[in-house]
TIMI-2910 file (N, C-alpha, C, CB; in pm, 1 decimal, decimal comma, always signed):
<rs>
+----------+----------+----------+----------+----------+----------+----------+----------+----------+----------+----------+----------+------+
!      n_x !      n_y !      n_z !     ca_x !     ca_y !     ca_z !      c_x !      c_y !      c_z !     cb_x !     cb_y !     cb_z ! resn !
+----------+----------+----------+----------+----------+----------+----------+----------+----------+----------+----------+----------+------+
!  +2535,7 !   +785,7 !   +452,2 !  +2474,4 !   +708,1 !   +589,9 !  +2348,8 !   +645,7 !   +538,8 !  +2434,3 !   +816,8 !   +730,3 !  Met !
!  +2339,3 !   +527,4 !   +509,4 !  +2211,5 !   +483,9 !   +555,4 !  +2219,0 !   +419,6 !   +645,9 !  +2140,7 !   +424,4 !   +482,9 !  Thr !
!  +2037,9 !   +476,3 !   +690,8 !  +1948,7 !   +344,1 !   +831,3 !  +1898,2 !   +239,9 !   +800,5 !  +1816,4 !   +382,6 !   +912,4 !  Trp !
!  +1954,7 !   +127,3 !   +800,4 !  +1856,7 !    -32,1 !   +752,5 !  +1820,8 !    -67,0 !   +888,1 !  +1956,3 !   -191,4 !   +665,3 !  Thr !
!  +1656,7 !   -110,4 !   +846,9 !  +1589,9 !   -111,4 !   +949,8 !  +1515,3 !   -283,9 !   +974,2 !  +1489,0 !    +16,5 !   +928,3 !  Val !
!  +1609,2 !   -305,3 !  +1089,1 !  +1580,8 !   -426,1 !  +1147,1 !  +1564,6 !   -467,0 !  +1232,3 !  +1619,6 !   -481,3 !  +1138,7 !  Glu !
!  +1390,7 !   -502,8 !  +1270,3 !  +1350,8 !   -552,0 !  +1372,8 !  +1342,1 !   -408,6 !  +1472,0 !  +1447,1 !   -675,4 !  +1413,1 !  Asn !
!  +1256,8 !   -346,9 !  +1396,5 !  +1259,9 !   -191,3 !  +1496,7 !  +1197,9 !   -216,2 !  +1661,3 !  +1131,5 !    -50,3 !  +1408,8 !  Pro !
!  +1259,7 !   -212,8 !  +1776,4 !  +1217,1 !   -185,6 !  +1902,5 !  +1192,1 !   -332,3 !  +1978,3 !  +1086,8 !    -91,2 !  +1892,8 !  Cys !
!  +1241,6 !   -417,0 !  +1893,3 !  +1250,6 !   -601,8 !  +1934,5 !  +1118,1 !   -634,2 !  +1934,1 !  +1319,2 !   -657,5 !  +2102,7 !  Gly !
!  +1010,4 !   -580,7 !  +1890,2 !   +902,0 !   -622,2 !  +1857,3 !   +826,8 !   -594,8 !  +1752,8 !   +850,7 !   -609,1 !  +1930,6 !  His !
!   +864,6 !   -469,8 !  +1699,2 !   +784,7 !   -398,9 !  +1613,2 !   +773,5 !   -491,8 !  +1453,8 !   +857,8 !   -239,9 !  +1602,8 !  Ala !
!   +728,6 !   -511,3 !  +1399,3 !   +771,3 !   -553,8 !  +1239,6 !   +764,0 !   -463,1 !  +1128,2 !   +687,4 !   -661,5 !  +1188,4 !  Arg !
!   +692,8 !   -340,1 !  +1099,9 !   +620,7 !   -250,9 !  +1084,2 !   +670,6 !    -78,2 !  +1061,3 !   +549,0 !   -279,4 !  +1186,2 !  Gln !
!   +799,0 !    -23,1 !  +1035,4 !   +796,7 !    +95,7 !  +1131,9 !   +764,0 !   +252,1 !   +973,1 !  +1011,0 !    +99,2 !  +1252,0 !  Val !
!   +749,5 !   +345,8 !  +1017,8 !   +700,3 !   +409,1 !   +934,5 !   +810,1 !   +569,4 !   +947,6 !   +530,4 !   +408,0 !   +966,4 !  Val !
!   +851,9 !   +565,9 !   +832,1 !   +966,6 !   +735,3 !   +819,1 !   +842,3 !   +795,7 !   +842,6 !  +1071,3 !   +805,1 !   +636,0 !  Val !
!   +959,6 !   +909,1 !   +950,1 !   +832,1 !   +985,5 !  +1028,1 !   +862,8 !  +1152,8 !   +943,8 !   +856,6 !   +987,1 !  +1255,7 !  Ala !
!   +947,6 !  +1168,8 !   +881,2 !  +1022,2 !  +1209,9 !   +799,3 !  +1055,8 !  +1271,6 !   +677,4 !  +1046,1 !  +1162,8 !   +799,8 !  Ser !
!  +1107,2 !  +1365,6 !   +576,9 !  +1158,6 !  +1353,2 !   +497,3 !  +1234,9 !  +1451,5 !   +495,2 !  +1100,7 !  +1327,8 !   +418,1 !  Val !
!  +1406,8 !  +1492,0 !   +580,7 !  +1440,6 !  +1592,8 !   +565,6 !  +1602,9 !  +1622,6 !   +522,7 !  +1394,6 !  +1639,8 !   +669,7 !  Ser !
!  +1670,4 !  +1731,4 !   +586,2 !  +1812,8 !  +1717,9 !   +546,8 !  +1887,8 !  +1616,1 !   +561,3 !  +1877,7 !  +1794,6 !   +595,2 !  Arg !
!  +1783,0 !  +1585,3 !   +751,7 !  +1855,0 !  +1487,9 !   +795,2 !  +1853,0 !  +1326,9 !   +770,8 !  +1842,4 !  +1509,9 !   +901,7 !  Arg !
!  +1725,4 !  +1341,3 !   +767,6 !  +1683,6 !  +1213,3 !   +682,6 !  +1642,6 !  +1178,6 !   +524,9 !  +1581,6 !  +1177,4 !   +741,8 !  Ile !
!  +1634,1 !  +1139,8 !   +454,0 !  +1665,3 !  +1130,1 !   +330,4 !  +1601,9 !  +1030,7 !   +246,8 !  +1784,2 !  +1117,4 !   +327,1 !  Arg !
!  +1535,5 !   +993,6 !   +158,8 !  +1460,8 !   +873,3 !    +99,8 !  +1622,5 !   +774,1 !    +27,4 !  +1314,2 !   +945,7 !    -51,2 !  Pro !
!  +1735,3 !   +810,2 !    +33,9 !  +1845,1 !   +748,4 !    +12,8 !  +1909,8 !   +743,5 !   +158,4 !  +1925,6 !   +817,1 !    -98,1 !  Asp !
!  +1867,5 !   +781,1 !   +229,4 !  +1893,7 !   +700,7 !   +316,9 !  +1897,6 !   +629,6 !   +452,0 !  +1933,6 !   +712,1 !   +302,6 !  His !
!  +1742,2 !   +561,1 !   +410,3 !  +1648,1 !   +411,2 !   +409,7 !  +1698,0 !   +354,7 !   +324,6 !  +1493,5 !   +403,3 !   +380,9 !  Val !
!  +1750,8 !   +192,6 !   +381,9 !  +1748,7 !   +130,2 !   +338,9 !  +1619,2 !     -7,8 !   +398,5 !  +1873,8 !   +136,1 !   +327,7 !  Ala !
!  +1596,1 !    -47,4 !   +246,4 !  +1464,4 !   -133,3 !   +321,0 !  +1517,8 !   -264,1 !   +408,9 !  +1347,8 !   -202,0 !   +188,7 !  Pro !
!  +1413,0 !   -311,3 !   +484,0 !  +1455,6 !   -436,9 !   +630,0 !  +1527,6 !   -531,1 !   +502,9 !  +1267,6 !   -550,1 !   +752,4 !  Ser !
!  +1595,5 !   -652,9 !   +551,4 !  +1660,2 !   -791,6 !   +593,5 !  +1619,1 !   -884,4 !   +551,8 !  +1662,7 !   -825,9 !   +708,2 !  Ala !
!  +1509,8 !   -772,2 !   +700,9 !  +1383,9 !   -894,9 !   +756,5 !  +1331,6 !   -930,4 !   +629,2 !  +1238,1 !   -835,2 !   +868,3 !  Asp !
!  +1292,8 !  -1001,1 !   +580,5 !  +1108,9 !  -1035,7 !   +508,0 !  +1024,8 !   -970,9 !   +540,6 !  +1029,0 !  -1160,9 !   +535,6 !  Pro !
!  +1026,0 !  -1036,8 !   +702,6 !   +886,7 !  -1013,5 !   +807,1 !   +880,2 !   -823,3 !   +809,4 !   +926,5 !  -1100,9 !  +1018,7 !  Glu !
!   +957,0 !   -745,5 !   +840,0 !   +928,3 !   -588,4 !   +861,0 !   +939,5 !   -513,8 !   +698,8 !  +1063,4 !   -513,9 !   +983,4 !  Thr !
!   +842,2 !   -411,3 !   +773,6 !   +837,2 !   -322,2 !   +596,0 !   +815,8 !   -257,8 !   +620,9 !   +766,3 !   -329,2 !   +472,6 !  Thr !
!   +896,5 !   -107,2 !   +546,9 !   +934,3 !     -4,3 !   +611,1 !   +800,6 !    +79,2 !   +537,9 !  +1103,3 !    +43,0 !   +588,6 !  Val !
!   +738,8 !   +145,8 !   +573,2 !   +620,2 !   +261,9 !   +564,7 !   +675,0 !   +419,5 !   +560,7 !   +518,2 !   +248,2 !   +708,1 !  Trp !
!   +633,3 !   +496,8 !   +396,3 !   +607,0 !   +625,5 !   +417,3 !   +446,8 !   +677,1 !   +360,3 !   +727,7 !   +699,0 !   +348,0 !  Val !
!   +426,9 !   +762,6 !   +493,6 !   +278,3 !   +763,6 !   +497,2 !   +271,1 !   +947,3 !   +341,4 !   +202,6 !   +799,8 !   +742,5 !  Ser !
!   +184,1 !   +872,6 !   +281,3 !   +161,5 !  +1020,9 !   +189,5 !   +145,0 !  +1168,7 !   +209,6 !    +61,1 !  +1013,7 !   +131,9 !  Ala !
!   +150,7 !  +1185,2 !   +352,7 !   +210,5 !  +1293,1 !   +409,8 !   +315,2 !  +1353,9 !   +359,4 !   +239,8 !  +1269,2 !   +514,1 !  Ala !
!   +421,7 !  +1346,4 !   +423,3 !   +506,2 !  +1257,3 !   +398,8 !   +549,3 !  +1300,6 !   +161,8 !   +401,7 !  +1072,6 !   +469,2 !  Thr !
!   +519,5 !  +1258,5 !   +151,2 !   +557,5 !  +1247,7 !     +0,0 !   +466,1 !  +1393,9 !     -2,8 !   +499,4 !  +1081,3 !   -111,0 !  Val !
!   +307,2 !  +1409,5 !    +51,5 !   +322,5 !  +1543,0 !     -6,5 !   +370,4 !  +1625,7 !    +97,0 !   +196,7 !  +1599,4 !    -65,5 !  Trp !
!   +492,4 !  +1659,2 !   +187,4 !   +498,0 !  +1726,2 !   +238,1 !   +651,5 !  +1780,3 !   +140,0 !   +472,4 !  +1686,6 !   +378,2 !  Glu !
!   +733,3 !  +1674,0 !    +86,2 !   +849,9 !  +1675,3 !    -16,4 !   +788,6 !  +1717,0 !   -112,8 !   +925,0 !  +1551,5 !    -51,3 !  Ile !
!   +714,4 !  +1662,8 !   -155,0 !   +650,9 !  +1797,5 !   -272,1 !   +702,3 !  +1939,1 !   -243,8 !   +468,3 !  +1822,1 !   -261,2 !  Gly !
!   +561,9 !  +1957,1 !   -142,6 !   +570,2 !  +2097,2 !   -100,7 !   +675,1 !  +2161,4 !   -128,8 !   +556,9 !  +2114,9 !    +20,8 !  Ile !
!   +782,8 !  +2084,8 !    -91,3 !   +975,0 !  +2166,5 !    -24,5 !  +1016,9 !  +2108,8 !   -155,3 !  +1101,3 !  +2081,3 !   +168,7 !  Lys !
!   +984,2 !  +2087,5 !   -270,1 !  +1006,4 !  +2103,2 !   -417,7 !   +987,6 !  +2188,2 !   -485,9 !   +962,4 !  +2041,1 !   -477,3 !  Gln !
!   +836,0 !  +2232,6 !   -515,5 !   +804,1 !  +2349,2 !   -520,1 !   +912,6 !  +2476,1 !   -514,1 !   +719,8 !  +2348,6 !   -428,6 !  Ser !
!   +910,0 !  +2434,6 !   -364,8 !  +1009,7 !  +2521,4 !   -312,0 !  +1125,5 !  +2514,4 !   -303,3 !   +997,1 !  +2543,9 !   -224,0 !  Leu !
!  +1206,1 !  +2439,3 !   -374,6 !  +1293,7 !  +2481,0 !   -465,2 !  +1435,6 !  +2378,5 !   -300,2 !  +1280,8 !  +2719,3 !   -519,0 !  Gly !
!  +1332,5 !  +2275,3 !   -271,6 !  +1456,1 !  +2220,3 !   -149,0 !  +1330,7 !  +2084,1 !    -88,9 !  +1516,0 !  +2395,8 !    +26,6 !  Lys !
!  +1422,7 !  +1953,4 !    -46,0 !  +1559,2 !  +1919,8 !   -103,0 !  +1514,8 !  +1938,6 !   -259,5 !  +1624,0 !  +1751,2 !    -56,9 !  Pro !
!  +1626,5 !  +1907,8 !   -320,8 !  +1583,4 !  +1843,4 !   -444,2 !  +1645,3 !  +1694,6 !   -517,8 !  +1604,7 !  +1950,2 !   -535,1 !  Arg !
!  +1581,2 !  +1642,7 !   -549,4 !  +1556,3 !  +1490,0 !   -619,0 !  +1550,2 !  +1513,2 !   -745,7 !  +1423,2 !  +1406,6 !   -581,3 !  Phe !
!  +1669,2 !  +1336,8 !   -799,1 !  +1677,4 !  +1349,4 !   -957,2 !  +1580,3 !  +1306,5 !   -942,2 !  +1773,0 !  +1290,9 !  -1060,2 !  Ser !
!  +1433,9 !  +1265,6 !   -930,5 !  +1280,7 !  +1247,8 !   -981,9 !  +1186,4 !  +1267,1 !   -909,3 !  +1246,5 !  +1134,1 !  -1023,4 !  Ala !
!  +1063,3 !  +1276,8 !   -965,4 !   +958,0 !  +1231,2 !   -907,7 !   +994,6 !  +1168,5 !   -750,8 !   +899,0 !  +1130,6 !  -1008,1 !  Pro !
!   +895,7 !  +1219,4 !   -613,2 !   +954,4 !  +1117,6 !   -530,4 !   +808,2 !   +936,2 !   -592,4 !   +942,5 !  +1207,3 !   -301,0 !  Ile !
!   +719,6 !   +990,4 !   -657,4 !   +659,2 !   +909,0 !   -740,5 !   +739,4 !   +770,1 !   -786,9 !   +626,9 !   +993,0 !   -849,5 !  Ser !
!   +806,1 !   +813,9 !   -885,6 !   +908,5 !   +747,3 !   -961,6 !  +1107,8 !   +690,1 !   -822,0 !   +938,4 !   +911,9 !  -1123,5 !  Glu !
!  +1134,5 !   +766,6 !   -730,3 !  +1196,8 !   +760,8 !   -676,1 !  +1175,7 !   +598,6 !   -578,4 !  +1195,7 !   +887,4 !   -638,6 !  Ser !
!  +1329,4 !   +508,5 !   -527,0 !  +1259,6 !   +360,2 !   -505,1 !  +1267,9 !   +408,2 !   -388,1 !  +1322,7 !   +201,3 !   -543,4 !  Arg !
!  +1176,4 !   +549,5 !   -288,2 !  +1086,7 !   +574,9 !   -228,3 !   +982,6 !   +534,4 !   -199,6 !  +1073,7 !   +632,8 !   -246,3 !  Leu !
!   +942,3 !   +534,7 !   -306,5 !   +804,7 !   +455,9 !   -337,2 !   +818,5 !   +321,8 !   -391,2 !   +718,3 !   +529,4 !   -439,3 !  Ala !
!   +905,8 !   +237,8 !   -507,9 !   +953,1 !   +182,6 !   -512,7 !   +977,5 !    +61,1 !   -397,2 !  +1007,4 !   +249,5 !   -552,3 !  Ala !
!  +1001,2 !   +119,9 !   -318,0 !  +1033,9 !     +8,3 !   -171,5 !   +975,8 !    -72,7 !    -34,7 !  +1103,6 !    +64,4 !   -109,1 !  Glu !
!   +948,2 !   +116,0 !    -94,5 !   +855,0 !    +68,6 !    +53,4 !   +710,6 !   +138,7 !    +56,9 !   +941,5 !   +126,3 !   +213,4 !  Phe !
!   +608,0 !    +57,4 !   +137,7 !   +501,5 !    +53,8 !   +141,6 !   +466,5 !   +236,7 !   +115,8 !   +463,6 !    -30,4 !   +271,9 !  Gly !
!   +313,8 !   +248,6 !    +89,1 !   +261,9 !   +359,6 !   +146,1 !   +138,4 !   +373,8 !   +177,6 !   +283,6 !   +446,5 !    +85,9 !  Leu !
!   +211,3 !   +403,7 !   +281,8 !     +9,4 !   +503,2 !   +386,0 !    -53,1 !   +571,3 !   +357,1 !    -13,4 !   +594,9 !   +504,7 !  Leu !
!   -192,1 !   +558,7 !   +232,0 !   -220,5 !   +662,3 !   +206,3 !   -318,7 !   +741,7 !   +366,7 !   -292,3 !   +637,1 !    +58,7 !  Pro !
!   -377,3 !   +879,5 !   +300,2 !   -392,2 !   +985,2 !   +412,5 !   -551,2 !   +911,1 !   +407,4 !   -360,0 !  +1189,8 !   +374,8 !  Val !
!   -561,2 !   +873,7 !   +526,4 !   -706,7 !   +891,4 !   +529,1 !   -774,6 !   +924,8 !   +617,6 !   -761,2 !   +809,6 !   +504,2 !  Ala !
!   -889,3 !   +902,7 !   +686,5 !  -1027,8 !  +1027,6 !   +765,8 !   -968,8 !   +943,6 !   +938,3 !  -1302,7 !   +977,3 !   +692,7 !  Ala !
!   -985,4 !   +840,8 !   +945,5 !   -919,9 !   +822,4 !  +1089,4 !   -799,4 !   +872,9 !  +1134,5 !   -900,6 !   +700,8 !  +1114,6 !  Gln !
!   -685,6 !   +878,1 !  +1062,1 !   -538,3 !   +914,3 !  +1106,0 !   -564,4 !  +1139,4 !  +1115,6 !   -384,8 !   +827,9 !   +927,1 !  Pro !
!   -645,5 !  +1101,0 !  +1040,4 !   -637,0 !  +1293,4 !  +1028,4 !   -691,8 !  +1350,7 !  +1204,9 !   -804,3 !  +1376,5 !   +862,0 !  Ala !
!   -851,6 !  +1246,5 !  +1232,2 !   -893,1 !  +1298,6 !  +1310,9 !   -759,1 !  +1257,3 !  +1480,8 !  -1059,6 !  +1247,8 !  +1294,4 !  Glu !
!   -766,1 !  +1180,8 !  +1441,6 !   -618,1 !  +1134,5 !  +1526,5 !   -515,4 !  +1253,2 !  +1578,5 !   -516,6 !  +1038,1 !  +1416,5 !  Val !
!   -444,6 !  +1257,2 !  +1386,0 !   -354,1 !  +1405,0 !  +1438,2 !   -466,1 !  +1531,8 !  +1435,2 !   -200,9 !  +1452,9 !  +1306,1 !  Ala !
!   -549,1 !  +1572,0 !  +1424,6 !   -607,2 !  +1671,6 !  +1429,1 !   -616,0 !  +1639,9 !  +1569,4 !   -717,5 !  +1698,0 !  +1339,9 !  Gly !
!   -630,4 !  +1565,7 !  +1672,7 !   -606,5 !  +1575,4 !  +1832,8 !   -499,5 !  +1563,8 !  +1926,8 !   -667,1 !  +1500,5 !  +1880,7 !  Ala !
!   -387,4 !  +1570,5 !  +1829,0 !   -272,0 !  +1472,3 !  +1934,1 !   -253,0 !  +1646,1 !  +2019,9 !    -61,2 !  +1368,7 !  +1819,7 !  Leu !
!   -201,8 !  +1625,4 !  +2051,4 !   -124,3 !  +1749,6 !  +2154,9 !    +21,3 !  +1854,8 !  +2056,6 !    -24,5 !  +1631,1 !  +2324,9 !  Gly !
!    -27,6 !  +1984,7 !  +2149,1 !    +90,0 !  +2033,5 !  +2053,3 !   +270,3 !  +2011,3 !  +1999,4 !    +87,1 !  +2136,9 !  +2094,4 !  Leu !
!   +284,0 !  +1947,0 !  +2120,3 !   +416,9 !  +1906,3 !  +2159,6 !   +514,1 !  +1935,0 !  +2012,3 !   +411,4 !  +1731,2 !  +2216,3 !  His !
!   +457,1 !  +1919,4 !  +1868,2 !   +512,2 !  +1929,1 !  +1694,7 !   +382,8 !  +2007,9 !  +1688,2 !   +534,3 !  +1759,1 !  +1566,9 !  His !
!   +402,6 !  +2080,3 !  +1573,4 !   +287,8 !  +2155,5 !  +1504,4 !   +316,2 !  +2162,2 !  +1381,7 !   +258,3 !  +2288,0 !  +1548,5 !  Arg !
!   +400,1 !  +2044,2 !  +1335,6 !   +381,1 !  +2019,8 !  +1205,0 !   +320,9 !  +1887,0 !  +1121,3 !   +492,0 !  +2041,2 !  +1170,0 !  Asp !
!   +231,6 !  +1922,7 !  +1066,5 !    +77,9 !  +1898,8 !  +1005,0 !   +129,7 !  +1766,2 !   +972,0 !     +5,6 !  +2005,1 !   +862,0 !  Pro !
!   +195,7 !  +1744,2 !   +881,3 !   +278,7 !  +1612,2 !   +783,5 !   +369,9 !  +1524,5 !   +894,8 !   +412,2 !  +1690,3 !   +640,1 !  Phe !
!   +438,4 !  +1580,2 !  +1009,6 !   +400,9 !  +1477,7 !  +1135,0 !   +343,3 !  +1417,5 !  +1172,6 !   +389,2 !  +1485,9 !  +1207,2 !  Asp !
!   +205,3 !  +1577,9 !  +1259,5 !   +132,9 !  +1474,9 !  +1295,3 !    +78,8 !  +1367,2 !  +1253,3 !    +73,5 !  +1503,7 !  +1325,3 !  Arg !
!    +50,0 !  +1362,9 !  +1062,1 !    +11,0 !  +1267,8 !  +1029,5 !    +40,7 !  +1115,0 !  +1064,9 !    +21,4 !  +1293,9 !   +940,7 !  Met !
!   +145,5 !  +1165,9 !  +1023,4 !   +297,4 !   +986,4 !  +1062,9 !   +267,7 !   +962,5 !  +1194,4 !   +531,9 !  +1020,5 !  +1066,5 !  Ser !
!   +326,6 !  +1039,7 !  +1320,7 !   +223,5 !  +1060,8 !  +1413,6 !   +113,0 !   +961,6 !  +1432,2 !   +168,7 !  +1175,0 !  +1383,1 !  Val !
!    -19,9 !   +974,9 !  +1383,3 !   -120,7 !   +892,3 !  +1400,7 !    -93,4 !   +797,2 !  +1321,5 !   -240,5 !   +940,6 !  +1384,3 !  Ala !
!    -76,3 !   +796,7 !  +1296,4 !    -79,9 !   +665,8 !  +1156,2 !     -6,3 !   +529,0 !  +1208,0 !    +29,5 !   +724,5 !   +989,6 !  Gln !
!   +133,2 !   +598,9 !  +1238,1 !   +237,2 !   +489,6 !  +1305,4 !   +133,8 !   +402,4 !  +1480,5 !   +429,5 !   +621,3 !  +1367,7 !  Ala !
!    +87,4 !   +552,5 !  +1513,3 !     +9,8 !   +469,6 !  +1701,2 !   -139,8 !   +386,6 !  +1607,3 !    -89,5 !   +673,6 !  +1893,4 !  Gln !
!   -214,6 !   +461,4 !  +1531,1 !   -314,7 !   +338,8 !  +1433,3 !   -298,8 !   +220,4 !  +1404,1 !   -333,5 !   +359,2 !  +1313,1 !  Ile !
!   -239,2 !   +210,4 !  +1352,3 !   -154,7 !    +63,2 !  +1265,0 !     +4,3 !    +51,7 !  +1384,5 !    -84,3 !   +125,5 !  +1019,9 !  Glu !
!    -49,7 !   +105,3 !  +1519,2 !   +102,9 !     +5,2 !  +1593,3 !   +254,7 !    -37,6 !  +1523,2 !    +48,1 !   -156,5 !  +1622,8 !  Gln !
!   +291,1 !   +136,5 !  +1500,1 !   +420,8 !    +98,8 !  +1406,7 !   +542,8 !   +168,0 !  +1483,8 !   +407,7 !   +164,5 !  +1232,8 !  Met !
!   +619,6 !   +130,9 !  +1440,0 !   +763,8 !   +260,8 !  +1520,8 !   +750,7 !   +366,0 !  +1395,3 !   +997,4 !   +178,4 !  +1536,2 !  Ala !
!   +825,6 !   +445,9 !  +1489,4 !   +886,3 !   +583,4 !  +1373,2 !  +1035,0 !   +579,4 !  +1335,5 !   +873,2 !   +750,9 !  +1448,0 !  Met !
!  +1039,8 !   +553,9 !  +1228,2 !  +1188,4 !   +598,2 !  +1159,8 !  +1213,8 !   +765,3 !  +1126,8 !  +1201,0 !   +514,6 !  +1000,7 !  Leu !
!  +1328,9 !   +832,9 !  +1288,6 !  +1336,1 !   +967,9 !  +1262,6 !  +1466,0 !  +1037,9 !  +1384,5 !  +1163,5 !  +1031,6 !  +1281,0 !  Thr !
!  +1507,1 !  +1092,5 !  +1378,2 !  +1645,2 !  +1124,0 !  +1417,9 !  +1589,0 !  +1278,0 !  +1536,8 !  +1767,8 !  +1167,4 !  +1242,0 !  Val !
!  +1444,3 !  +1263,5 !  +1509,5 !  +1363,9 !  +1461,6 !  +1589,9 !  +1317,0 !  +1411,2 !  +1722,7 !  +1166,8 !  +1561,1 !  +1486,0 !  Asp !
!  +1374,4 !  +1445,4 !  +1787,1 !  +1357,3 !  +1396,1 !  +1967,6 !  +1158,8 !  +1414,1 !  +2001,7 !  +1483,5 !  +1563,8 !  +2110,3 !  Pro !
!  +1136,6 !  +1522,7 !  +1926,7 !  +1031,7 !  +1647,7 !  +1971,2 !   +941,0 !  +1472,5 !  +1973,7 !   +973,8 !  +1835,4 !  +1821,9 !  Val !
!   +954,8 !  +1408,8 !  +1853,7 !   +872,2 !  +1268,5 !  +1877,3 !   +851,0 !  +1219,3 !  +1927,9 !   +871,5 !  +1194,0 !  +1857,0 !  Phe !
!   +979,7 !  +1244,0 !  +2095,5 !   +989,0 !  +1148,5 !  +2247,4 !   +847,2 !  +1166,8 !  +2369,0 !  +1154,9 !  +1216,5 !  +2346,0 !  Asp !
!   +837,0 !  +1303,1 !  +2297,2 !   +693,1 !  +1372,8 !  +2351,1 !   +540,5 !  +1283,0 !  +2336,2 !   +671,7 !  +1521,3 !  +2252,4 !  Ala !
!   +527,2 !  +1180,2 !  +2212,4 !   +394,3 !  +1141,6 !  +2201,9 !   +435,6 !  +1064,4 !  +2227,8 !   +307,1 !  +1144,0 !  +2112,8 !  Phe !
!   +319,5 !   +962,4 !  +2226,9 !   +275,6 !   +772,2 !  +2260,0 !   +353,8 !   +739,5 !  +2127,1 !    +54,9 !   +700,8 !  +2255,5 !  Asp !
!   +427,6 !   +721,4 !  +2090,4 !   +519,1 !   +618,9 !  +1987,1 !   +598,9 !   +575,2 !  +1955,4 !   +535,2 !   +615,4 !  +1921,2 !  Val !
!   +687,9 !   +455,6 !  +1971,5 !   +793,6 !   +376,8 !  +1906,2 !   +796,6 !   +420,0 !  +1823,1 !   +797,6 !   +258,7 !  +1886,1 !  Ala !
!   +988,0 !   +497,4 !  +1843,3 !  +1076,8 !   +512,9 !  +1739,3 !  +1183,2 !   +476,8 !  +1771,5 !  +1088,7 !   +622,4 !  +1691,1 !  Thr !
!  +1286,0 !   +446,2 !  +1580,6 !  +1396,2 !   +330,2 !  +1559,1 !  +1397,6 !   +524,7 !  +1583,7 !  +1450,3 !   +175,1 !  +1407,8 !  Val !
+----------+----------+----------+----------+----------+----------+----------+----------+----------+----------+----------+----------+------+
</rs>
């Protein structure tokens, strides 16, 4: 299954992948055919994948930095402002990596690509 991001939310031209899991993997997300829509991945998500890989899950054929995830999508760096916002978010979801993605999406006014209903509790558009 592949999700192709096409002008999410009817107005947003930017979308951030919420997290990579068994349900959404890097090979499930295709870049948008719309040249004005950009898909972003948080560096926090890459960090989370690295931790999961060190635990033996999920397995990818190449390091994330060499994958199409890194090649085809923009990378949102972890910075002080979103870190502060992530720390102040309500505890609807305790995963610090996902909270960073929420904060980045809020600050950058992006929608989030997710299948997890827990993100509905945050003030962020989802796709």
